[in-house]
N, C-alpha and C positions, 0 to 999 in steps of 0.2 A: 728568092725573088717574091714569092707569094706573100710571105710574112712582111717583107719590107713594104709592099704595096698596101697591105692591110694596115700597117702602122701609120703610113702617110695619110690614108683616107680617114682613119679614126682621129688622128690629130687635127685634121682640117675640120671634121665635124665637131670635135670637142671644143676647139678654140673659138669657133664661130658663135658658141653659146655664151662666151664670157664677155663681161665688160672689160675695158682696158684695165691689162695687168697693172652760286653762292646765295645763298638764299636770303632774300630781303622780305621782311614782314610788311604787309599792307593792311591797314584797318578797314573793316567791312561794315560792322554794325555793333550795336550794343542792346542789351535787354535789361530793363529795370526789374529788379527783384522785389516782389511785394513785401511790405513791412510786416512786423509781427502782429499788428492789429488785424491784418487780413490773413492771419495764419501763415505768414511768410517768415522772412529772416530780417532782423534789424542789422546784423553785421555778418553777411555771408562771407565765407572764407574758402570753402572747398567746392569744386565743380567736377563732375564726371558724367559719362554717358553709358548707355548700354551699347553692345557691339555694333548694332545696325543704325545707331544714331537717332532712333525714334523716341528715346526718353532721355531727359537730362535731370540730374540730381544735384541738390545744393545743400551743404551743411554750413553751420556757422555758430557764432557766439550767442549766448543769452536766450535764444528762442526755444531751446529744448525740443527741437524737431529737425528731421531731415525732410525736405520738401522735394516735389518732383513736377516735371513738365512733360507734356507730349509734344513731339515735333512732327508736323505733317510732312515736311521735307527733311530727310535725314541730315543732321548736323547743320541745320539752318535755323538760328535762333529767332529770325524774323517770323518763323512759322511756329513759334512755341506757344503752348496753351497751359496756363497754370492750373494744376489740379487742387482746388482750394481745400477740399476736405479729404485729401488723399496724402497723408504724411505718416512718418514714423515718429512716435512720441518717445524721446530719449531722456526725458526729464529725470527719471529715476536712476539713470545710469551715468549720464554725462551732462555737464552744464556748458562745457565749451567744446563742442564737437567740430574740430577744425577741418578735418579731411575725411573723405569717404572713398573706399575702394571695394570692388566686388570680386568674388571668386569667378572662375571661368564660365560657369553656367548660370550665374545670377541667383543662386539659391542661398547665398550668404553674403553679407557685407561687413566691413571692418571700419571702425570709426576711431580716429585719434582724439583722445580727451586731454586737452591741454591742462585742464584744472587738475586732473588726477594723474597725468603723465603715464597713461596706460592705453591699451587698445580694447575698445568695446566690440563684442562679437554679436551679430544678429543673424538669425536664420529667416528665410522668407518662404512662406507657403506657396506663393506665386512668384516665379522668377522675375526679377527686375521690377517688382512692385513693392516699394518700401512701406506701403500702408499695411502689408501683411507681415510686418517684422515681429520677431519674438526674440527677446534677449537670451543669449547663451553665456552670459558672464563676461569677464574681461581677462586680459593677459598683461602682466607687467614684465618689462624687459630691463636688463641691466644697462643703463645709459650713463650719462655724466653724473657726477656726484650731486649736482643741483640741476636736474633735468628740466627741460622746457620743450616737451614733445609737440611738434608742429604738423607733421605730415607722414603718410605711409604710402607705400606702393609695393608691387610684387613683380617678379619676373613672369614671363608668359606661362611657364609651366607651374607656377605657384610654389616652387621649391626654394625660392629665395625671397626674403622680405627685407625692405629697406625702410628704416625709420630716420626721419629728419629731426634732429635735436638742436635747438638754438644755443644751448648752453656751451660755454667754452669757445665762443667765436663761430660756432656752427660745426656740427658733426653729422655724418651719415653712418648709421650702424647697419651693417649687412649681416643677416643671420640666414643660415641654411635650415630648411625644415625637412624632417624625415618623411613627411607625407605632404602632398600639395595642399596649401592653404590650411594646414593644421598647425596651430600655434603651440601645441602642447609639448613639443619636443624640438627645441631650437638649439643651434650651435653658432656661436659668434664666428664670423668669417673675417670681418674687417671693420675696424673703427677708422673711418676715413674723414680727414679734414680737408674740405675743398679749398682750392687756391683761387687766385684770380680776383674777380670783381667782388666776391663775397667778403673776403677778409678786408679788402680795401674799403668796403662800405660798412664795416663794423660787424659783419657776420650775422646780420638780421635775416636768417633763412626762414622761409615760410612755406613754399610749395615745392614738390618734386614730381618728376615724370620721366619716363624713358621713351625712346623711339620704339617702334614695333619690333625691330630686330635687336634691340638692346645695345646698339653701338653708340647711341647718343644719350646723354643724361641732361636734364634741364632743372635748374633750381632758381626759384624766385627769391629776390631780396628786397625787403622793405626799405632799407637804407639806400636811396638812389632809385628805387622802383625799377629794378632791372630784372630781366630773365637771362640767366647765365647758361651757356651751352658748353658741354664737355664731350670729348670723344673718348671712348673706352676701347682699349686694345682687345679686351675679352668681353664679349656681350654679357650684360647683366652681371658683371663681376668687377668689383673695385680692387681686386688684388693685382690686376695688371696695370698697365700704364694708363693714367687718366690725364687727358690734356685739356686745358681750358682754351676754348676756341674764341671766346669773347662774350659780349653781352649785348642785349637789345634794350634800349631805354624806353620805358612805357609811359614816362611822365607826361607826354603830350596827350595821352588818352585816359590815363588813370591817375587817381590821387594816391591810393594805397593798394598796391598789388599783393595778391596772396596766392590763390590756387591756380594751377595750370593743367590743361588737358589738350589732347589732340584727337582728331578723327583717326580712323584706322590706317589710312595711307599717309598721314602727316601733311596733307595739303591744307588743312585748317588747324588753327591754334585758338584756344579759348583761355582767357585770363579773367580772374575774379577780382573786382575792385570792391573792397569791403569798407570803403570810406563811409563815415556817418555824417560827414559835412554836406553831402548831397545824396541823391538817390543812388543806392548801391546797385551795381549792374555787372552783367557778364559781357565781356568784349570778345568779338569774333574777328579773326585775322585770316587772310589768305597768305599762304607761303608759296613762293615760286617753285620750290622743289620740296619733296617729302622731308619733313622735320628740319627744314633749312631755316631756322631762326636767325642764325649768324651765317652759316655756310651749309651747302648741301652735304649729305652723307657721301663719303668717298667710297664707292663700291670696290675699288682696288684694295682697300684695307679690310674688306669683309671676307672671311675665310670661305663662306659658302659661295659668294659671288665669284671668287677666284677659282674655287673648285668647279663651279659650273662652266666657266670658260675653259678650264683645263679639260674637263670631261668631253667637251665637243671636239677638241683637238685629239685627245686620246682615242675617242670613238672613231674618228676618221682614220687614224692610223691602224687601229685594230680591225677596221672594216677591210683594209687591204690584206691584212694577215688572214682574217677569217674567210675572205673570198678566195684567196690564192691556195690556201691549204687543201680544200677538197679537190681542186684540180690537180695539185701536185700529188696528193694521195692517189688520185686516179692514175696519173702517169706512172707512178712507182708501182702501183698494182699491175698495170698493163705489162711492165717489164718483168715483174716478179713472176707473172703467169704468162709469159710470152708464148710458151709452147703449148698452153692449154686453150688459147683463144679459139673460139668457134663462132665467129660473128655471124649475125643473122640479118634478115631483111627488116629494116625499120624505116619509118618515114617521119622525119622531124620537120615541122613547118612553123615558121615565125611570121606573125602578121601584126603590124602596127598601124594605128590610124595616123600617126605622125608621118608626114611625107618624107622627111629626111631619114627617119629610121627605116621606113619601108625601102627607100632607095638603097640604104646601107645594106640591108639584108639581101635584097635582090642582087646586088652587085658583088658583095663580098663573100657570101656563103658559097655560091657556086664556084667562085674563083678559089676560095680557100680549100675546098674539098676535092676539086677536080684535078686529075693528074695531067690533063691535056688542055687546061684552061677552058674547057667546055663549060657551058652554062647548065648542062644537064645535071640534075640532082634527083635521081629517080629511085624507085623502090628496088632496083636491082643492085644498089650499092650495099656493101657489107658494113652495116651499122651495128653498133652495140649501144644499148641504152642503159644508163646507170643513174643512181640517185644516192644522195648522202644527207643524213640528218645530223646536226651538231647542236649540242648544248654546252655552253661555257659559263662557268661561275667564277667570278674574280673579285678581288678587293685591293684597293690602293689605300694605304694608311694615311692619316693626316700628317701635315707638316706644320711648320711655324707660320706658313702663309695660307694654307688651304685645308679644307675639311676632308675627311675620308670619303671614299666612294665605293659603293657596292655595285658590282656589274654583273648582269645576267644577259646572256646572248643565246638566242635560238635561231636556227636557220635550216632551210631545206634547199638542196642543190640538185637540179636535174641536168643531166648531160648526155651527149651522144658523141661517139667517135668512131673512126674507121682506120684501117691500116692500108696503106698504098702498096704498090708492088715493090717499091724500094725500101719497105719496112719502116716508113715514116708514119707515126701515129698523129692524126689531126682530130681535133674535137671542138665542140662548143658546149658551153654550160650556162645555165640560168640559176641564179641564186636569189632567194627571197629571205631576208633576214630581219630580225628585230633585236635591238639593243636597249635594255632598260638599265639606267644608271641612277641610283639613289645617292644623293649628295647630302652629307652632314646628318643632323639629327632632327631637323625641323620640317622635313618633307619636300625639300627641293629635289627636282628630278629631271632627267633627260630620257625621252622615249624616242628612239630613232628607228625608222623603217627604211629599208633599202632594197633596191632591185639591181642586180648586177648581171652583165652579159660579158662572158669571157671566151676568147679564142685561145686554144692551146695547141702545142706541137711538141712532139718528142722525136728527136732524130738520133739514129745510131751513128757513132763516130769510130766504128771498128771494134770488134770483140764485144765486150760487155760494157762499153762506155757509151753514155748517152748525154745529150744536152736537151734540157726541157725549158721551154720558154712560153710565156703567155702574155696576153695583152687584153685589157678589159675596160669596161666603162660602167660606172654605178650612178644611179639616181637616188638621192637621199631626201627624206622628209623627216623633220625633227619637231617634236612637241616639247617645249621647255617650261618648267614650272619653277619659279623662284619664291619660296615660302619662308617668311620670317617668323612664323609662329602665329601671329595674329592677323597678318595680311599677306597676300600673295599676288604675283604677276604671272601672266601667261604669254607665251610667244610661239609662233610657228615659223620654221625656217626650212628653206629648200637648198639643196646643194647638188653638185656633180663632182665626180671623181674619175680620173684617168689613172690606171695603175698597170704595172707589169712586173714580171719576175723572170729571172734567168738562172738556171742551175746546171751544174755539171756533176754527173755521177759515173763511177767506175766500180764494177763488181768483180770481186775475187772469190772464186768458188773452190770448195773441196768437198767432194761427194755431193751431198745435198745442202751443205752449209754455205751460206753466202754472206760475205762482208762487203758493204758498199759505203765507201767514203764519199762525201758530197760537199760542194760549196754552192752558195746561193746568194743572189742579190735581189732585193725587192725595191721598187721605186714607184713613185706616184705623186700626184698633186690633187688637192681637194679645194674646191671653191664652195664657200657658204655664202648665200646671198644676204642682203640686208634685211632686217626685220625690226619691228617695234613691239614692245610688250604692251599688254592691256591688263586691266584689272585694278590698278591703283594709280589714280591720276597724279599724285605727287611723287610716285616712285617709279613710274614707267620709264624704261630706258630704250633708246634707239641705237641699234647696233649696225655698224657699217659692214660692207663685204669683207670677207676674210679668206686668205689663201694659206693653205697648209701644205708644206712640202714633206715628203717622206723618202728616206733612203736608209735601208738596213742591209747589212751583210752578215752571213752566217757560215759556219763550218760545222760539220757533224758527220755522223756515220749511222748505218743501220745494220742489223744482224738478223738473218732469217734462216729457217730450216723447213724442210718439207717432210710430212708424215702421210703415208698413204693409208686411208681407212676404207671400210666397206662402202660407206655412203659417198666417198669422194676423197679429197685431199685437204689436209689441215696444214697451214703455214703460219706458225707463230713468229713474231718479229719484235725487235726492240730498236727504238730510235734514240739517238742522243744528239743534241745540237746546242751550240753556243752562238748567240747573235748579238751584234752591237747596233744600237740605233744611233745613227749619225745624222739624223734629220736636222735641218736648220730650224732655228727658233722662229715662231710666228708671233704676231701681235693682233690684238682686237681693239679697234677704236670704237667708242660709243659715247653717248651723251644723254643727259636728262631730256626727255621730250618736252617737259614743261618750260625750261628756261635755256636749254642748249648748253649747259655746263658740260665740258668735254673731258673725257678720261681715256686712258689707254691701259689695257692689260699687256704688259711687255714681257718678252722672253718666255712665251708659253712654249715649253719644251719638255717633253717626257722622254728625253734621251736616256736610255738605260742599257745595261749589260745583262742579258738574260740567259738562263740555262733552261733548256727544254728537254724533258724526258718523256718518251712515249712507249707504250706497250700495247700490243694487240694481236689479232690473228685474222687470217683469211680462211674461209671454209668454202671450198669449191665442190658443190654437190654434183652427183651424176645426173640429176634431173634438170640441170640447166640453171639453177639458182645459186648465186654466189653471195656470200655474206662477209663483210669486212667490219670489224669492230676495233676501236682504238680509244685508249685513255691517255691524255697528255697533261702534264703539269708544266706550266710556264712560270718560272720563278725569277723574280728580280729582288733587289734589296728591300724595297718598300711595297712590293705588290706581288700578286700571284693570280694565276688563272688556271682553273681546272676545266679541261675539255673532254667531252664524251661524244664519240662519233659512232654512228651506225650507217653503213653503206650497203646498198644492194645493187647487183648487176644481174640482169635476167636475159638469158639467151635461149630462146625456145624455137619452135618450128617455124618453117617458112609460111605457115598459114595464119600468122598473126603479125600485126604491126601497130606502131604507136604514132600518134600525132600530137604536136604541142603548138598552141597558138598563144599569142600575147597581143591583146587589143585594148587600147587605152590602158586602164589599170586592172583589166580582167585577164587572169591567166587560166588557160584551159588545157587539160591533158586528157587524151582519149586513147583507149586500147580496144582494138577490134580483133576478134579471133573466130576462126571457123573450127567447130568441133562436131564431127560426124555431119549431120544434116542441119546443124543449127549455126546461126550467126550470133555471137555475143558481143554487145557493144557496152563498154564501160566509159562513162564520161564524168569528169569532175571539173569544177571551176572554183576560183578563189579570187575575191576582190581585194586588190592591194591597197595599202595606204589608208584604208578607212579605220576610224576608231573602233567601229563595230563591223569587222569584215564580213562580207557575204560569201558563203561557200556552200557547195552542194555536191552530191554524188548521185548519179543516175545509172541504172542498169537496164538494158533492153536485150531481150532474147527473141529471135525470130527464126522461122524456118527458111532455109535457103531456097527450097523449092516453092 
């Protein structure tokens, strides 16, 4: 009856915290480019920026120079200032420098020379200042038999170069580089002929650019003055599926389109009009979503975005597993060492500023631990205090839809339990955990902190048969980073989780050898609240509430033996378990914050069949200290987790006691002990959920007299 009341009260508390269960371009501004007489460009073709948007660079025909502007407002050409005498003289190397691209740190730039059909290389003594340029020679590539080189660009990591050649109706040559931005050792990856509007308009290709995550490619065409958009199934790689999404006609604003560039988050686009019939100029556009010239990037087709959504679901399910294991380990330890228990006087106190949580602890804890439903929970109770530290290292491989994930989990669990007269073990545990998940290769990540409160109970069912069940509540705080390589978005998300576990064990013994078969069911539900990303105006996504169900069942067995030593007893043991994840699929609805374009990650489900093997030992010393260690391998088809556990149980004299408090996000643990005529006080505290946690340890020794 006690546990049923506890379940009802927890469900009421938990449920009251829940709520009920294409991009279009718009012209902004243009900037007249100074003529050659003013040390400018007569026929400007290429445009690019430094990463923070405070400098703009323009290359072109005939003028024998690369010119630059400063922008007082990043990526705002209305705030541009022409640096009249600050340019790179390319007259000795290139007469038609059509397009310019920098390496990642701005100490080098590359210029396509249409006259020589090669790439000119320049080093810069001052990063992103072309007036400090020094020629480093040129590089010729194998292109069409009659090449007409127009533009150049790179992947974010500089290990792939893309050359746009007008010859033969328009081709893109993708080369891989052995070292980033080093053109000395290249390998042809793909000779790609773009479809869609380019061939329909005579293939007059001119400029090329990629989105920051490499999932979109843009090519300008002089025939029809269009900018064509393509979606790539593999970022920065033309060997996958390349789909023509359509084109945007620029003829209302430009006469002769050439170069194309974007700001880092794709909320702005810049096109170069190289017409000589009027003042040549740079045109600025606003995009309703990042890189959405024709339509928004579909995050559901991005492997890192899919993996990020999956990692949140997987982390929620793993949290249930990682939270229940220490408690189940404790209950198994209690029964393994049932005849050795010498429980002592401890005092465990829980204090919350939240009125609901305070009421919960005041009502439930006395009810849960009292044999006669009395509210007394005093220092005369036989309590045992224990702790367990866990480190888990795991990896989930990539699939056709999502990137790989590297998972690191660390946690500490504090618990207290006591045995009643009817041999029922009841306890309560607090767990503080941290999960770090690295997604893909570009720096996307999930950092999840959690605080869990668990009530547990182990009941004898005759002989050596026991049922173990627990019920708990977790509070979750997640920091999410979505990194595309050149731009990133951040988000913070809160959640709650209700979980439980029920297991049945029966032990068969011969001498000191014990064989224990067991079956177990884990269940739970997780709620993640809505959140909106920040950091990239055109790419920020708004995520709705998400509910994740969890249901797993397992069957297994353990084997242990006891060896008596001079210092105490040693109990080595081995665990084996098979479990099936039968959790329902979940989905995550989200939209672009900028224009509301909606998407859904569907069928998020990490249902697996896992084999778990564990090996460890208990060391029960004669001085009252007990050590339990365990190594566990959790293996599935495409994933694995290695868990390392160290647990301590301390049973000492009646002249010492512990106290634990939890107030707001501050956890405190105290140990007071009388030794001869001295009082020893040991206090520690830990600030939860902070990016830079505050923690401390204090020792005070005083004379009792």
